[in-house]
C-alpha positions, 0 to 999 in steps of 0.5 A: 476439498478441491471442489470447495476451494473452486466454489469459494474462488468463483467470481459472484455478483456479491463479491464483485460489488464488495471488492468494487466498494472496497477498492473505491472507498480506499481510493477515495480515502487516499485521494482525500489524504493526498489532497490534504498534503498537496498531492492533487494529481497523485491523489486522482491517479492513486490505484487506477490500475486496480480497475484494470482486468488483471487486477480487478478480476482477481480481486473479485475472485479472491475477495476477503469480505473487505477485511484483508487484501485479495492478493493474500487469497490469491497467494494462498491459492497459487503460491503468488499473486499475479494481481499484486505483481501487476499492481506494484509494477505500475504504482510508484507509491509502493516501495516494491516498485523501487528495486533494481539490479545491484551493480555490485552484487558481491559487495552488497551480497544481493542481486536485487537492491532497494532504491531510495524513493522520491519523497512525493511517492513516500508521502503517497505511500504514507497516505496509502497505508493510513487509508488501508488501515482504516478500510481493513480495520473499520471501527477497530482503526486508531492512529497507532495501527499504521505504525504497528503494522509497519513495525510488524513487517519491516524486518523483511521489507526490501526497502531502501534504509532512508525510505524506511527511516522517513516512513517510520518517522512519519508513522511515529508523528501520527502515532504520537500527535495525530493526523492533523499534525502529520499532515501539516508536517508532510505538506509544509516540511517533508514535501518541501525537501527540508532534511529529516 
């Protein structure tokens, strides 16, 4: 059993190419979406840390055939994902980046609290979620999947309530009206600071 696990978690040329292809397709997809809503710099810079050794090598080692995140494989093997901790600490479009110590832990009953995300990072997170659904689900993707994924996990997210409401509302626009309407809403309304 231990020997089989070691072999399965080896870095191979096939896994390296597969992982490189997956993260690059994802990056390009997010970049296109970010450009469509006017976030040019964020689109260009999105997920560059995935190409650093701390993240890339773990991604190759725990490559999941492009069907799910290698971070889950690393978590299953070690009980945590160092690559994910590295990634979320450097990429502001992840709500996990936006946590801090509570000034009043007794009042909030939590030593760590969620901080409201700036809208430009919420918008990038939205584009990231749509692109990830497309990349991992491939031909099974439809516009309803990003909302379903969010709703399955939101009960255990440490996300600021306002950030959560904004993200869910925009995912519902995608779900009901499609990508073109969502992108127009984000670009012409949400990113201009109008109230939600």
